[in-house]
A tleap script that builds the chain and sets N, CA, C and O, in Angstrom:
source leaprc.protein.ff14SB
mol = sequence {
  NMET THR VAL SER TYR THR LEU LEU GLY LEU
  LEU GLU GLU SER ASP ARG HIE GLY TYR ASP
  LEU LYS GLN ALA TYR ASP ARG ARG PHE GLY
  GLY ALA LYS PRO ILE ARG PHE GLY GLN VAL
  TYR ARG CARG
}
set mol.1.N position { -14.808 121.330 164.025 }
set mol.1.CA position { -15.586 122.160 163.733 }
set mol.1.C position { -17.073 122.755 164.876 }
set mol.1.O position { -17.856 122.066 165.529 }
set mol.2.N position { -17.020 123.659 164.787 }
set mol.2.CA position { -18.710 123.737 166.861 }
set mol.2.C position { -19.407 123.407 165.931 }
set mol.2.O position { -19.295 123.477 164.707 }
set mol.3.N position { -20.426 122.897 166.870 }
set mol.3.CA position { -21.051 123.083 166.465 }
set mol.3.C position { -22.946 124.099 165.838 }
set mol.3.O position { -24.043 123.904 165.315 }
set mol.4.N position { -21.989 125.219 166.487 }
set mol.4.CA position { -22.387 126.543 165.880 }
set mol.4.C position { -22.270 126.987 164.638 }
set mol.4.O position { -22.947 127.804 164.014 }
set mol.5.N position { -21.067 126.181 164.259 }
set mol.5.CA position { -20.926 127.029 162.258 }
set mol.5.C position { -20.964 126.510 161.790 }
set mol.5.O position { -20.662 126.755 160.622 }
set mol.6.N position { -21.457 124.955 162.252 }
set mol.6.CA position { -22.305 123.583 161.785 }
set mol.6.C position { -23.445 124.116 161.488 }
set mol.6.O position { -23.568 124.188 160.265 }
set mol.7.N position { -24.104 124.416 161.908 }
set mol.7.CA position { -25.719 125.553 161.794 }
set mol.7.C position { -25.141 126.811 161.641 }
set mol.7.O position { -24.684 127.375 162.634 }
set mol.8.N position { -25.122 127.031 161.177 }
set mol.8.CA position { -24.503 128.716 160.391 }
set mol.8.C position { -24.121 128.046 159.318 }
set mol.8.O position { -24.732 128.622 158.418 }
set mol.9.N position { -23.408 127.069 158.763 }
set mol.9.CA position { -23.391 126.692 157.804 }
set mol.9.C position { -24.630 125.780 156.771 }
set mol.9.O position { -24.296 125.070 155.822 }
set mol.10.N position { -25.922 125.979 157.170 }
set mol.10.CA position { -26.595 124.570 157.305 }
set mol.10.C position { -27.959 126.377 156.742 }
set mol.10.O position { -28.838 126.675 155.933 }
set mol.11.N position { -27.082 127.033 158.039 }
set mol.11.CA position { -28.166 128.255 157.625 }
set mol.11.C position { -28.102 129.146 156.056 }
set mol.11.O position { -28.891 129.872 155.451 }
set mol.12.N position { -26.594 128.592 155.791 }
set mol.12.CA position { -26.097 129.565 154.452 }
set mol.12.C position { -26.630 128.568 153.377 }
set mol.12.O position { -25.787 128.703 152.490 }
set mol.13.N position { -27.365 127.816 153.013 }
set mol.13.CA position { -28.102 127.281 151.989 }
set mol.13.C position { -29.305 127.424 152.532 }
set mol.13.O position { -30.148 127.413 151.635 }
set mol.14.N position { -29.716 127.537 153.449 }
set mol.14.CA position { -31.568 128.300 152.860 }
set mol.14.C position { -31.588 128.713 153.942 }
set mol.14.O position { -30.549 128.721 154.602 }
set mol.15.N position { -33.165 129.338 154.626 }
set mol.15.CA position { -33.686 129.534 155.028 }
set mol.15.C position { -34.470 128.256 155.941 }
set mol.15.O position { -34.947 127.310 155.315 }
set mol.16.N position { -34.571 128.306 157.560 }
set mol.16.CA position { -34.741 127.257 158.325 }
set mol.16.C position { -35.395 127.595 159.366 }
set mol.16.O position { -35.317 128.651 159.994 }
set mol.17.N position { -36.199 126.486 159.598 }
set mol.17.CA position { -36.354 126.803 161.364 }
set mol.17.C position { -35.212 125.849 162.199 }
set mol.17.O position { -34.348 125.108 161.730 }
set mol.18.N position { -35.540 126.150 163.591 }
set mol.18.CA position { -34.483 125.709 164.487 }
set mol.18.C position { -35.535 124.229 164.673 }
set mol.18.O position { -35.629 124.138 165.897 }
set mol.19.N position { -36.106 123.406 164.239 }
set mol.19.CA position { -36.957 122.056 163.793 }
set mol.19.C position { -36.098 121.374 162.239 }
set mol.19.O position { -35.603 120.264 162.040 }
set mol.20.N position { -36.192 122.392 161.493 }
set mol.20.CA position { -35.826 121.512 160.111 }
set mol.20.C position { -33.960 121.926 159.844 }
set mol.20.O position { -33.257 121.762 158.847 }
set mol.21.N position { -33.730 122.338 160.819 }
set mol.21.CA position { -32.246 122.512 161.257 }
set mol.21.C position { -31.410 121.400 161.543 }
set mol.21.O position { -30.383 120.933 161.050 }
set mol.22.N position { -32.218 121.099 162.561 }
set mol.22.CA position { -31.573 119.990 163.575 }
set mol.22.C position { -31.935 118.918 162.665 }
set mol.22.O position { -31.120 118.066 162.311 }
set mol.23.N position { -33.242 118.948 162.248 }
set mol.23.CA position { -32.921 117.370 160.653 }
set mol.23.C position { -32.185 117.176 160.064 }
set mol.23.O position { -31.746 116.042 159.875 }
set mol.24.N position { -31.617 118.557 159.363 }
set mol.24.CA position { -30.683 118.772 158.193 }
set mol.24.C position { -29.089 118.534 158.533 }
set mol.24.O position { -28.149 118.325 157.765 }
set mol.25.N position { -29.148 118.684 160.492 }
set mol.25.CA position { -27.875 118.629 160.494 }
set mol.25.C position { -27.784 116.988 161.190 }
set mol.25.O position { -26.759 116.450 161.608 }
set mol.26.N position { -29.044 116.460 161.169 }
set mol.26.CA position { -29.327 114.098 161.787 }
set mol.26.C position { -28.995 114.370 161.022 }
set mol.26.O position { -28.610 115.533 161.136 }
set mol.27.N position { -28.800 113.868 159.787 }
set mol.27.CA position { -28.961 113.617 158.041 }
set mol.27.C position { -27.257 113.711 157.778 }
set mol.27.O position { -26.551 112.923 157.148 }
set mol.28.N position { -26.871 114.966 158.494 }
set mol.28.CA position { -25.602 114.915 157.882 }
set mol.28.C position { -24.690 114.372 159.070 }
set mol.28.O position { -23.711 113.768 158.633 }
set mol.29.N position { -24.753 114.426 160.360 }
set mol.29.CA position { -23.698 114.437 160.788 }
set mol.29.C position { -24.651 113.668 162.047 }
set mol.29.O position { -24.020 113.312 163.043 }
set mol.30.N position { -26.064 113.427 162.015 }
set mol.30.CA position { -26.029 112.686 163.377 }
set mol.30.C position { -25.149 112.019 163.934 }
set mol.30.O position { -24.474 112.272 164.932 }
set mol.31.N position { -25.181 110.524 162.785 }
set mol.31.CA position { -24.399 109.445 162.768 }
set mol.31.C position { -23.356 109.724 163.956 }
set mol.31.O position { -23.624 109.159 165.015 }
set mol.32.N position { -22.176 110.540 163.919 }
set mol.32.CA position { -20.852 111.154 164.011 }
set mol.32.C position { -21.300 111.782 165.535 }
set mol.32.O position { -20.970 111.422 166.665 }
set mol.33.N position { -22.101 112.762 165.118 }
set mol.33.CA position { -21.781 113.233 166.431 }
set mol.33.C position { -23.464 114.494 166.728 }
set mol.33.O position { -23.601 115.714 166.810 }
set mol.34.N position { -24.363 113.356 166.793 }
set mol.34.CA position { -25.809 113.916 167.789 }
set mol.34.C position { -26.015 115.031 168.325 }
set mol.34.O position { -25.000 115.684 168.566 }
set mol.35.N position { -27.241 115.589 168.665 }
set mol.35.CA position { -27.119 117.141 169.131 }
set mol.35.C position { -28.540 116.955 169.708 }
set mol.35.O position { -29.212 115.954 169.458 }
set mol.36.N position { -28.973 117.989 170.507 }
set mol.36.CA position { -29.584 117.937 171.016 }
set mol.36.C position { -30.357 119.216 170.787 }
set mol.36.O position { -29.766 120.238 170.439 }
set mol.37.N position { -32.250 119.168 171.055 }
set mol.37.CA position { -32.508 120.155 170.686 }
set mol.37.C position { -32.387 121.676 171.547 }
set mol.37.O position { -32.829 122.739 171.111 }
set mol.38.N position { -31.686 121.498 172.851 }
set mol.38.CA position { -31.163 122.625 173.146 }
set mol.38.C position { -29.380 123.059 172.776 }
set mol.38.O position { -28.560 123.790 173.332 }
set mol.39.N position { -29.365 122.549 172.071 }
set mol.39.CA position { -28.503 123.183 171.198 }
set mol.39.C position { -28.603 123.789 170.384 }
set mol.39.O position { -27.565 124.377 170.079 }
set mol.40.N position { -30.031 124.108 169.367 }
set mol.40.CA position { -29.904 124.183 168.578 }
set mol.40.C position { -31.239 125.576 168.392 }
set mol.40.O position { -31.714 126.441 167.657 }
set mol.41.N position { -31.311 124.704 170.092 }
set mol.41.CA position { -32.575 126.640 170.666 }
set mol.41.C position { -31.407 127.172 172.131 }
set mol.41.O position { -31.489 126.465 173.136 }
set mol.42.N position { -30.655 128.068 172.157 }
set mol.42.CA position { -29.849 128.574 172.770 }
set mol.42.C position { -30.474 129.646 173.097 }
set mol.42.O position { -31.397 129.990 172.358 }
set mol.43.N position { -30.233 130.268 173.993 }
set mol.43.CA position { -30.121 131.657 174.705 }
set mol.43.C position { -29.756 132.570 174.195 }
set mol.43.O position { -29.690 133.636 174.808 }
savepdb mol mol.pdb
quit
């Protein structure tokens, strides 16, 4: 699963800002596959 699809799945649960989205990701997957803020805030 790609980070992009994982973030989209988290957005499906509820609307989130980038900071909240990264926190939700870190709670679920951060130990196994950490991401940087740059991966959340892509251009």
